[in-house]
N, C-alpha and C positions, 0 to 999 in steps of 0.2 A: 347241535350244529348251528353255527351262527348264520344269520340272514345276510350279513355283509361283513367283509373283512377290512378293518381299518389298516392303514399303514402301507398300502400299495397304490402307486399312481402310474405304474407301468401300463401301457396300453398295447393292443394288438398291433403288430407290424414292427417297424424298427423303433423300438421303445427307447428313444434317446431322451425321454423326459426325466430330468433329475428329480430324485426324491429328497430334495434338500430340506424339506419341512413337511410335516403331515398337514394336509389341507382339510378343512371342514367340508362337510357335504355341500354346503352352500356355494363353494367355489368350484365344484366339479365341472360345470360347463366351461368356465374359463380355462381350467386345466386341460380339458380335452381339446379345446380350440388351439391352445399353444402347442399341444402335442401334434396336431395335424400339420401345423406349419413346419415343425421339425421333421415330420415324416416326408414332406415334400422336398426338403432340401438335404436330408441326411444321406449318408452313404453306408453301404454294408460291407462287411468283410467278405473276402472271396478266397477261393483256393489258390494258394501260391504256386507258381510254376517251379520253384526251386525250394531250397531249405533256408528260409530267412531265419535270422536270430529272433529271440523273443522281443527284442527292442524294436524290431522293424515289422512286427506282425501288425495286421490291420487295426487301425484305430487305437493304437497303444497310447498315444499322447493326448488325443483330444476327446476320447469317449468320457462321458460323465461318470462320476463315482456316485452311484445312486444308493441312498439309504444307509451309508456307512456310519453316519453319526446321529441319525434322527429316528430310526425305527426303534420302538420300545423294546427293552430287553425283558420286560415282564409281559406275560400273556394278556392281551386285551380282553376286556369283559366279553363273555359270550363265545370265546374261542375254545377249541378242545384243549383241555389242560391235563397235565400229568404230574406225578410226584417223583421224587428221587428214590422211592422205594421200589425195587424191582418187582414186576409182575403182580402188582396189587390194584392198579387203577387203569381205567380205560376212558378215552374221551367220550363225550356224549353222542347220542345217536339213538336209533331204534333198531329193533331186531330185524334181521334179514332172513329170508328163506334161501339157504345156501345150497348149491349143488357141489359137485366135487371141485375143490379149488385147484387152481393151477399156479405153480410158482412163476413169478414174473420178474423177480429181482434178487440180487445178492450183493452184499456190501461188506467189506472187511472192517474189522475193529482192531484194536491194539493187540488182541489176544486170539481172535478167531474170525468168525463171520456170522452174519444174519441172513436169513432167507425170508422173503415175504411173498404171499400169494395174492391173487387178484381180489380175494375177499378180505384182505387186510390182516390175515393171520401172520404173526411173526414168530420165527423159531431161531434160537441161538445155538451155535455150536462153538464151545469155548468162548462164548460171548454172553453178556447179560441181556436179558429181555426185560424191558421196562413197561411193556404193555403192547396192545395191538388194537386193531379195529375188528377183530374176529367177532362174528355174531351180531354185528351192528349193521343198520341200514346205511349204505353208502350212496351218495348221489351218483357215483360212477365207479367203475372198477379201479382198484389200486394198480399203478403202473410201475412203481419203483420205490426204493428205499435208499436213503443217504445217511451216512453216519457223521455226526458232529465231531470233528477231531479234538475239540476242546473238552467236551463233557463225556464223550463216549455214548451219549444218547443218539437219537435218530429221528428222522422225518419220513413220513409216508406221503406220497402224492397220488392223486387220482387223475384220470384222463380229463376231468372237468376242471382241474387246477386247484382242487382243495389240498391243503397241507395240514397234516396232523403231527404234533410234536410229542415226543416221549423223552423226558429227561434232557431236553434240548430247548433252547429259546425258540419262540414262535415269532417269525419276522413278517408274516403276511402270506397271502395266497392270491389266486385269481378267482376266488369264489365271488359270484355276482357279476363277473365281467363276461361279456359275450366274446368268447375266444374264436379266432378265425379257423382254428384246427384243434384237434385233441392234443392234450399234453401226452408226451410219450416217455419223458424221463425227468429225473431230478438228480442233482449232484451237489455235493457239499464243497464249499470253498473254505479258506482259512477263517472267514468271518461270517459266512451266511450260506445261502444256497441259491441255485439256479434251476429254473424249469425250462423245458423246451417243448415245442409242438412238432408235429410231423411236417408242418409247413416251414419249419426253420425259425420260428419266433423264439426269442430268448427273453425270459423275464427274470430280473435280478431282485434279490431280497437281502439287504444288508451286505451287499458285496458289489464290486464294480461291474459295469456293463460295458463290453467291448465290441458289441455288434451282433448282427444276426443275418439270416438269409431271407428275411421276410420280403424285402423289396426285390432282391435279385432273383429269388426263386430257387428251387432245387429240382434236379432231374428225376428224383425219386424221393419217397417219404423219408424224413429224418427219423432215425430209430433210437439214437442215444446221444448223450452229451457226457464229456469227460473233462476234468479240470487238470491243468498242468500245475503241479504243486510248487514249482519254482517261480513261475511268473504270475500265478493265479489267473492266467488266461484259460481259454477252453477250446475244445474241438467239438464239432458236430459231425456225425457220420450218417449217411443215408443207407437205405436197404441195398442200393446198387454199389456201395463201397466208396462213394465220394466222401472226402474228408475236408472240412472247412476249418481254418484256424483263425482264432481271434486272440491277439496278444499272446500267442503261444507258437513255438516252432512248428513248421509243417514238415512231416517226415514221409510224405507220399500218401497215396490213396490205395484203396483195395479194389478199384474198378478193374473188372476182368480177371481177378485173382480166384474167383470161385463162382460156380454156377448157382450155388445156394444163396438165398438172401442174407445180407448182413443183419444181425439183430443185437449186437452188443459191442461195447468199447470200454476200455479202462486205461488209465494212465499208469505208467511204470516210472521208476526213478530216471530212466533215460529216454523214454519214448512213449509209445502206446501200442496196445493190442486191439485187434478187431476180430470178432467172432461171427460165425454164421450159424444158421439154424441146423445145418448138417454137422456141426461140431468142428468145422475148420477154425484154426487159430492162426491169424496172420500177424506176425510181429513187424513192427516198424521202429528201427533203432533200439531194439530191446531183445533180450534173450528169448529164444524159442525152446520150450521144454516139451512140446508135443501137442497133439490135437485130440479132440474127443469124437472123431468121426466114427470109430467103431463103437464107442460107449453109448452114443446117443441114437443108435439105430432104432430103438423102440420109443424114444421120447425126444423131441427136438431140444437142442440147446437154446436157452433164452437169455442168459446173462453171464458176465464174467467179472471177477474181482481179483485184485492183486493182493498177494500176501505181503504185508509191510515188514514182516520179520525176515523174509528171504528175498533178497533182491532179484527181481525178474520172475519170481514164481507166481502162479495164479491158480484160481479155481474156476471151473466152468459148471454152471448150474443148468440142469435140464428141466423141462416143463413139469415133470412128475416129482420134482424136488430132489432128485439125486444130484450130488455134488462130486465132481471129479477133480483131483488134485494133479498139478503138473509142476514138478520142481519142488513140491511140498505135498505132504499127505492130506487127503480129505479128512476133515475133522468130524464128519457125520453128515447125514442127509435127512431131509424131511420129505419122505415119499408120500405126499399128501393124498394121492389117489388110493393108496393102499394102507393108510394109517388104520390100525385096529381100533375097535370100540374100546372105551375105557372099562376095565374090569373093576370089580369091587375092591380088589387088592390095591389098585392104582389110585383109588379115590379116598380122600379124607372127607367125611360128611360132617358138617357143622351147621349151626344156625346163626343168623345175623341179628337177632334181637327183634322182638315183636313190637308193633306200633299200631295205632288205631286212628280212625276218623269216621265221624257220623255213624256210630253204632256198628262199625266194621273194624275188624282187626286183620293184620297181615304179619307173616313171618317169612323172611327169605331163607331158603335152604341152600347151603353152599357146598359145591363139589370141587375140591382142589386136587389137581394132579400131583400126587406126591412121589410119583415114579420118576425115572430118568428118561422116559421115552414119550414121544408125542402119542396122544390117543384122541379119539373123537367121541363126543357125547351127543346124543340126539334123542329127543322125546320127552315124555312125562315121567317123573319119578313116581314110584308107588308110595302112598302115604296112608297110614292107618292110625286112628286115634284110640288111645287106651284110657279106660276108666281108672279112678283111684285104686280099684281092686286089681288093676293090671289086665283087665279083660278088654279085648278089642271090641269097640262099640260102633265104629264107623269107618268107612273108606272114603277118601277124598275123591270128589268128582273131578274129572279131567275136562278143563275148558281152556280155550286159547287165552282168554282174558276175563277180568272181573272188575268189580267196583274199585278195588285197590291197585290194579295194574295187571301186568302180563304182557302178551304180545302187543305190538302196535296195531291200531285199528285196521290197517290194510294187510296185515299178515294173518294167515290162517293155518299154516303148517309149522310144526316145530323146526327150528333151524338145526343144521348140522354144525356143531361147534368144535373146531380143533382146539385141543388143550395142550400147549407146550408144558414142559415140566415147571411146576410152580404156579401155573395159571389157574384161575377159578371161574367156574360157571355157576349159575344159581337158578332156582325156581321159586316162585312165590306161592305160599299157601295162604288162603284168605277165608274169612267167614264172618257171620254176624256175631257181634259181641253184645247184642242187646236189642230189644224191640221197644216200641212205644209202650210205656207203662210197665216195662220189665227192666230193672236196673242191670241185670247181668244174665249170662248163660252158664249152664253147667260147665265146669272146667275139665279139661282133659289132663291126665297126669303125665302123659308122654306121647310122643309120636314115633311110630316105626317108619323109617324112611329107607327106601330101596332105590338106588340109582337106576336110571333107564337101562333096560336090556341087561340087567343083572338080577341075582336072586338072593343076595345077602343083605338083610336089613341092618340099619343102625338105629339104636334107641336114643332119642333125644328127649331129655326131661323137659316138661313144660315149665314155662316161666310166666310171671305176670306180663300181660299184654299179648300173649299168644292167643290164637283163635280158640274159641270155645265151641261147645256142641249146642248150637242154637239154630237148628235147621240144617246141619251138615257143614262141611268145609269143602273148599275147592283147591285144586292145584293146577298151576299153569306151566307151560313148557320151560325147559331149561334154556337159558340164553347165556351169553358171555357176560362176565362182570359179577358184581356183588349184590345187586339189589333185586334181581329176579323180575324186574319190570322194565319195559321200554316205553311206557306211556306216561 
């Protein structure tokens, strides 16, 4: 996790500061001073009393285009990075102790949709998963997911303004900036992405900024942001149903339309939809295909996504991960609260290659979900060492961490790691590879590895560099990713 994010000069409030060039740290004071002057003189978009055209929406002509030509298209040093290979890499971070995750967002892709939980787990339904933050220590809960329309990758955002990229360009975040309020949403535009806070601030990254409600204020917390695909403008919606338009048509608000709080919004080809926690779906200049009031009786609705393949159709996601389709079928759900533990049959057990340092050696054990269903893995694997004669000669001692890695220093319990199909978790086996005056330790011929909470072992032949029997070996908890260590 980076200490500071280069490439953003947006500031809390009405962030009219152009990002025409990336400024070095030495000019930060001057940049902030200029921003304050703009804050004192700028105006913010407001709810229109009628239905203006996109051309007459607030600040359409004069708002600065921030970052459209200067933000780097390659990930800056120290930022979370991903690869184009699905479900094989995860940005940096350290292990978190996770409780039962809650679904917080849903976003449509060209072929299906993605769900994300507050712990950063991503699951795809007829959509490719390129990685997640599952099992990693996050500075704040994840609040949403946005899909890059150009690459099919996506971004995750936390309430602290961190942005993590997966098979999509990283254009910056609000990491290291004192935010006036928590970030509550992220949305993609045709060229970048936008973040919004519950106070109505809007932060732009590689996309135009058309205004916010930071100066004018909001009567209730902002809960979502949606982009008009035709104008590239956007709307904000509050929990009371107020809708504010910025360089986008205004199609009325949801104030007084439901007693339940609003918690979601999505653009459609002709207008937008607003959803409530009770499952109400409120259409504005778009087709109504039904609501989820009956369906979400046991778990509140939290987000909505439009089906790009069926005009006006949409999916509503509940907090427990269930997805309901309206005008289009549900393509599957991630019921995170009830996801089963990974069985031996679901997991492929492999090793990641031994390595050593200062008379110690380590070996990552990898557990890949080879099934088509989400499952959860938690705890320590069983690890036994075999002699050249095939006799079991030792059992690995279970410890949170050791000289070669394991859990982060402030973590003491094994995390609960949701594994979507194709995702991998790992655990580190370590031990002494020699002592002072002794060049090596007796080698083991193989390891018997049993995934946590299962009973079927897999035999892995030992290789050069694997831990030997020089005072025993240790095994550390399973975490998300390939290395088995968060330290």
